[in-house]
VOFIKE-573410 format. One line per field, with one value per residue (C-alpha): residue number from 1; residue in three letters; chain; x, y, z. Coordinates in pm, 1 decimal. Each point is the difference from the previous one (the first is absolute). Layout:
k: c(NUM|...) $
r: c(ALA|...) $
c: c(A|...) $
u: c(X|...) $
v: c(Y|...) $
w: c(Z|...) $
// end
This chain:
k: c(1|2|3|4|5|6|7|8|9|10|11|12|13|14|15|16|17|18|19|20|21|22|23|24|25|26|27|28|29|30|31|32|33|34|35|36|37|38|39|40|41|42|43|44|45|46|47|48|49|50|51|52|53|54|55|56|57|58|59|60|61|62|63|64|65|66|67|68|69|70|71|72|73|74|75|76|77|78|79|80|81|82|83|84|85|86|87|88|89|90|91|92|93|94|95|96|97|98|99|100|101|102|103|104|105|106|107|108|109|110|111|112) $
r: c(MET|SER|LEU|PRO|VAL|SER|PRO|LEU|ALA|ALA|ALA|LEU|ALA|GLN|ILE|GLN|SER|MET|SER|ALA|GLN|ALA|ALA|ALA|GLY|PRO|ALA|PRO|THR|ALA|VAL|ALA|ALA|SER|GLY|ALA|ALA|SER|SER|ASP|GLY|PHE|ALA|SER|ALA|LEU|LYS|ALA|SER|ILE|ASP|LYS|ILE|SER|GLY|ASP|GLN|GLN|THR|ALA|VAL|ASN|GLU|SER|GLN|ALA|PHE|GLU|LEU|GLY|ALA|SER|ASN|VAL|SER|LEU|ASN|ASP|VAL|MET|VAL|ASP|MET|GLN|LYS|ALA|ASN|ILE|GLY|PHE|GLN|PHE|GLY|LEU|GLN|VAL|ARG|ASN|LYS|LEU|VAL|SER|ALA|TYR|THR|ASP|LEU|MET|GLN|ILE|SER|VAL) $
c: c(A|A|A|A|A|A|A|A|A|A|A|A|A|A|A|A|A|A|A|A|A|A|A|A|A|A|A|A|A|A|A|A|A|A|A|A|A|A|A|A|A|A|A|A|A|A|A|A|A|A|A|A|A|A|A|A|A|A|A|A|A|A|A|A|A|A|A|A|A|A|A|A|A|A|A|A|A|A|A|A|A|A|A|A|A|A|A|A|A|A|A|A|A|A|A|A|A|A|A|A|A|A|A|A|A|A|A|A|A|A|A|A) $
u: c(13652.6|-222.9|-275.3|-354.2|-73.3|-323.1|153.9|278.3|-246.6|-213.4|302.0|111.9|-347.5|-6.8|342.3|-106.3|-319.8|191.2|251.8|-280.7|-154.7|334.5|58.8|-346.1|89.8|-198.9|-375.8|-189.8|-155.8|343.0|127.4|-299.0|29.2|366.4|-8.0|-314.4|134.3|293.1|-196.6|-265.3|262.5|106.0|-358.6|-93.6|313.3|-74.5|-362.6|108.1|241.2|-265.2|-246.1|257.9|68.6|-373.2|-41.6|285.2|-158.7|-339.3|154.3|176.5|-320.0|-198.6|261.1|13.3|-376.4|1.1|268.0|-196.0|-308.5|199.9|30.5|210.6|170.8|153.1|307.8|139.3|316.1|-201.6|-187.9|317.3|178.8|-296.2|-30.7|369.2|-32.7|-292.7|192.5|309.8|-212.0|-177.5|329.3|135.9|-310.2|31.6|362.8|-94.1|-272.2|247.6|247.2|-273.3|-113.8|359.6|60.7|-324.1|93.5|347.2|-158.2|-239.7|288.1|175.7|-43.2|-72.7) $
v: c(-982.7|-304.0|-60.9|-76.0|-370.0|-5.8|101.1|-251.6|-272.5|86.2|-9.1|-331.9|-147.9|119.6|-151.4|-329.1|-15.9|74.8|-269.4|-249.1|87.2|-39.6|-337.2|-121.2|45.3|161.1|14.9|-262.9|263.5|145.1|-343.5|-64.1|332.1|88.3|240.4|175.4|57.1|208.6|182.8|103.1|204.6|166.8|59.5|159.1|218.7|107.8|78.3|199.8|201.0|70.2|102.6|237.7|155.8|43.4|151.0|245.3|107.8|45.0|204.1|222.9|57.2|76.1|249.9|161.4|42.2|137.9|252.4|104.1|54.0|224.7|-216.6|185.8|-311.7|-107.2|173.9|-9.5|-167.5|-289.8|-41.5|-2.9|-244.3|-239.7|22.1|-85.0|-290.8|-134.6|42.9|-176.3|-283.0|-38.9|-2.6|-262.3|-214.8|36.2|-114.8|-301.6|-89.6|31.4|-229.5|-256.1|2.4|-35.2|-292.2|-165.0|28.0|-138.0|-298.7|-59.6|-8.1|-280.8|-326.6|-307.2) $
w: c(1548.6|-7.7|-249.7|110.5|32.1|-202.7|-337.9|49.5|89.6|-301.7|-230.4|146.2|-46.8|-360.3|-70.1|158.3|-206.2|-320.3|92.0|55.4|-337.1|-174.2|167.2|-105.8|-365.0|-278.7|20.7|-204.0|-223.5|-77.5|-99.4|-225.8|-178.4|28.2|-295.4|117.9|349.4|-122.0|-269.2|254.5|182.9|-322.8|-110.0|330.6|-4.7|-356.5|85.8|306.2|-215.5|-261.5|270.5|148.5|-339.9|-53.0|346.4|-61.0|-328.0|163.1|282.9|-251.5|-196.3|315.2|120.9|-341.8|-4.3|353.7|-97.3|-309.0|214.9|231.0|310.9|253.9|138.6|-335.0|-135.2|-350.1|132.0|140.8|-324.9|-208.2|230.6|0.9|-378.3|-37.0|244.9|-200.1|-325.7|132.4|137.7|-332.9|-191.3|238.9|-49.4|-374.0|9.2|213.0|-250.6|-287.5|178.4|68.7|-361.9|-117.0|235.7|-115.7|-367.1|75.5|175.2|-286.8|-248.7|185.9|-189.1|206.1) $
// end
Protein backbone atom coordinates (compact mmCIF):
# COMPACT_ATOMS: atom_id res chain seq x y z
CA MET A 1 0.00 0.00 0.00
CA SER A 2 2.29 2.73 -1.25
CA LEU A 3 1.16 6.06 -2.60
CA PRO A 4 2.26 7.29 -6.00
CA VAL A 5 5.38 9.42 -5.92
CA SER A 6 4.07 12.34 -8.00
CA PRO A 7 1.32 13.47 -5.56
CA LEU A 8 3.76 13.25 -2.68
CA ALA A 9 6.37 15.23 -4.59
CA ALA A 10 3.78 17.84 -5.53
CA ALA A 11 2.62 18.15 -1.92
CA LEU A 12 6.21 18.44 -0.71
CA ALA A 13 6.95 21.15 -3.28
CA GLN A 14 3.84 23.06 -2.23
CA ILE A 15 4.81 22.85 1.45
CA GLN A 16 8.34 24.02 0.66
CA SER A 17 7.08 26.99 -1.36
CA MET A 18 4.67 27.98 1.41
CA SER A 19 7.50 27.68 3.93
CA ALA A 20 9.69 29.92 1.79
CA GLN A 21 6.91 32.51 1.51
CA ALA A 22 6.36 32.45 5.26
CA ALA A 23 10.08 32.86 5.93
CA ALA A 24 10.26 35.83 3.53
CA GLY A 25 7.77 37.75 5.64
CA PRO A 26 4.72 39.72 4.57
CA ALA A 27 4.55 41.18 1.10
CA PRO A 28 5.35 44.91 0.81
CA THR A 29 1.83 45.74 -0.33
CA ALA A 30 0.37 43.95 2.69
CA VAL A 31 2.60 45.96 5.02
CA ALA A 32 1.63 49.25 3.37
CA ALA A 33 -2.09 48.55 3.55
CA SER A 34 -2.45 46.22 6.50
CA GLY A 35 -6.14 47.02 7.01
CA ALA A 36 -7.00 46.64 3.34
CA ALA A 37 -5.31 43.26 3.05
CA SER A 38 -7.57 41.65 5.65
CA SER A 39 -10.73 43.43 4.51
CA ASP A 40 -10.17 42.26 0.92
CA GLY A 41 -10.60 38.67 2.08
CA PHE A 42 -13.81 39.55 3.88
CA ALA A 43 -15.11 41.61 0.97
CA SER A 44 -14.47 38.83 -1.52
CA ALA A 45 -16.10 36.25 0.78
CA LEU A 46 -19.12 38.51 1.25
CA LYS A 47 -19.41 39.10 -2.50
CA ALA A 48 -19.14 35.36 -3.19
CA SER A 49 -21.92 34.69 -0.67
CA ILE A 50 -24.17 37.34 -2.19
CA ASP A 51 -23.50 35.98 -5.67
CA LYS A 52 -24.40 32.47 -4.50
CA ILE A 53 -27.64 33.70 -2.94
CA SER A 54 -28.48 35.51 -6.17
CA GLY A 55 -27.65 32.43 -8.23
CA ASP A 56 -29.85 30.23 -6.02
CA GLN A 57 -32.74 32.66 -6.42
CA GLN A 58 -32.29 32.79 -10.18
CA THR A 59 -32.17 28.98 -10.38
CA ALA A 60 -35.37 28.74 -8.35
CA VAL A 61 -37.15 31.24 -10.58
CA ASN A 62 -35.98 29.50 -13.75
CA GLU A 63 -37.14 26.10 -12.47
CA SER A 64 -40.47 27.56 -11.41
CA GLN A 65 -41.01 29.05 -14.85
CA ALA A 66 -40.01 25.80 -16.53
CA PHE A 67 -42.49 23.89 -14.35
CA GLU A 68 -45.26 26.38 -15.15
CA LEU A 69 -44.56 25.95 -18.86
CA GLY A 70 -44.89 22.19 -18.49
CA ALA A 71 -41.29 21.06 -18.92
CA SER A 72 -41.17 17.30 -18.46
CA ASN A 73 -37.76 17.27 -16.74
CA VAL A 74 -38.82 19.53 -13.83
CA SER A 75 -40.87 18.14 -10.97
CA LEU A 76 -42.81 20.04 -8.35
CA ASN A 77 -40.53 18.60 -5.65
CA ASP A 78 -37.47 20.11 -7.31
CA VAL A 79 -39.16 23.47 -7.63
CA MET A 80 -40.22 23.53 -3.99
CA VAL A 81 -36.80 22.44 -2.72
CA ASP A 82 -35.01 25.08 -4.80
CA MET A 83 -37.46 27.77 -3.66
CA GLN A 84 -36.82 26.83 -0.03
CA LYS A 85 -33.04 26.85 -0.59
CA ALA A 86 -33.30 30.32 -2.11
CA ASN A 87 -35.49 31.51 0.77
CA ILE A 88 -33.13 30.15 3.43
CA GLY A 89 -30.15 31.69 1.67
CA PHE A 90 -31.90 35.05 1.46
CA GLN A 91 -32.86 34.93 5.15
CA PHE A 92 -29.27 34.08 6.05
CA GLY A 93 -27.99 37.00 3.97
CA LEU A 94 -30.49 39.29 5.62
CA GLN A 95 -29.34 38.23 9.09
CA VAL A 96 -25.70 38.81 8.13
CA ARG A 97 -26.60 42.29 6.88
CA ASN A 98 -28.44 43.03 10.13
CA LYS A 99 -25.42 41.92 12.18
CA LEU A 100 -23.09 44.07 10.07
CA VAL A 101 -25.32 47.12 10.45
CA SER A 102 -25.56 46.52 14.19
CA ALA A 103 -21.78 46.19 14.51
CA TYR A 104 -21.30 49.37 12.45
CA THR A 105 -23.67 51.38 14.64
CA ASP A 106 -21.94 50.05 17.76
CA LEU A 107 -18.58 51.17 16.37
CA MET A 108 -19.92 54.59 15.48
CA GLN A 109 -21.20 55.09 19.04
CA ILE A 110 -17.76 54.54 20.54
CA SER A 111 -16.28 57.85 21.65
CA VAL A 112 -12.63 58.42 20.92
